[in-house]
Phi, psi and omega in degrees: 000141179300148178288166179302315180298319180296317179298317181298319180292323178296317179298315182296320182294333184272353184286136177282168179303148182297334184282358178287103186287346180273354183271123181265103187297317182299318178296316180299321180292320178297316178294327177296323177297315179297323181290345179291339179281108180260169176303127181101347178272103178284314182218147176223145176264170181301322181295316179296318179296320179298320180293320182287325181276339186072030180244158175299147181298325180296321178294316180296323179299319178292321180294316181293325177297315179296315181294328177292316179298329181273354177090006180277340174229156174239127179274131180258101186302325184296321184254344184076009182259179184233151171228161181296140182265178184294331179297323177294318179299319182294324178296311180296319180295321179297319180296311183294322182293336181266359176273086182302332183297335177297318179292325179286320186283327189304310181297326177292319178294318181295324177296318179291323178297320179294321180293314187273340186071017185246183174267134178240125188229143174254125185228154176231153184279141168222106182056241183257026178229164167247134180253131176286125176250353170205147185209131179233140180250145174280177182289343182290144177284354185263008178292159183292139181273070178230166183208183178304133182099346179292146178247138172226157187295142182291318193276339185245348179270155178297319183292323177291319179294327177296318177300314182297327180288337186271342183268171181289162183298321181296312179295320179296321179296321179296316180293320180296327176296322176293320178298319180297317179295326181296320182211080183300325183296326183265001191301315184302314180291319181294317179299317179299321179295319179292316180297320177295322181295320179298318178293317180298319182296326178282323185271313184266341184089358179217162169256160185231150171215097181254087181084005181281319178282302172228137190299336182254021181236131174247145178198153171230159182207159177220136179271158176207166181252111185284347181076190179065022181080002181278151177287170177303148174232177181213153176238132180243157173227118185202173180172192181301136180299333181295335181245351180235096180281162175300320183297318179295314183295315184279327184276318187249323183279322185306308181298328179288324177292319178298315179298321180301310182292326178294321178294323178297312181297327180283334184272319186288146179293141180277000000 
């Protein structure tokens, strides 16, 4: 899970200029509070939310009270903390249920997971992260313990780099500027990885992350355009480096991943 500092920097990097008169700050702050709940966060208090949002605790207290009245949060009297409410669940469920591509992609992803013994994930971008919206595990006990809703970093993961390779240069430059602001110390290495990924996606058809996201994790990914007005998405295949060598991923898994995304683009309505 991202650190408190990382979350705060992501929120700051995503804010539009103050002079944008069409931007509703109060709404953005409320949504920012909801976005602070990451996979694995059962409950959060106002102090924790304030630290993650980079807002005064008094402001967060008013926001959580409003969100509780609307059903987006549930207040836990015993601890004084909050958990996500049913209104939030209904929004997420409605979104996922209308993504027809999940139903089309899942059997193809499961087939690739069974072949590779790895985890195969479908992801979409949210700020400086990729969120899994579908996830299939191979038969091996060594697959990654992640699921739908998990977030992984955009700039260092194979799936995030695939997304960056699929978008236009202007948009990619804007996102890279946010990544640089997020972690200036790591920027040189991260930029080199992204630039290499863009070249790989054009030459190899996939992006790679061999120990860049986590030192003991290998993965490749390929972006595709789902149509229907949706932004580019990406599918990754990855797992522990001990069971997924570079040679296996690039030699045997890569052509199957490319074929998978091509079949999706051919099947889904434009």
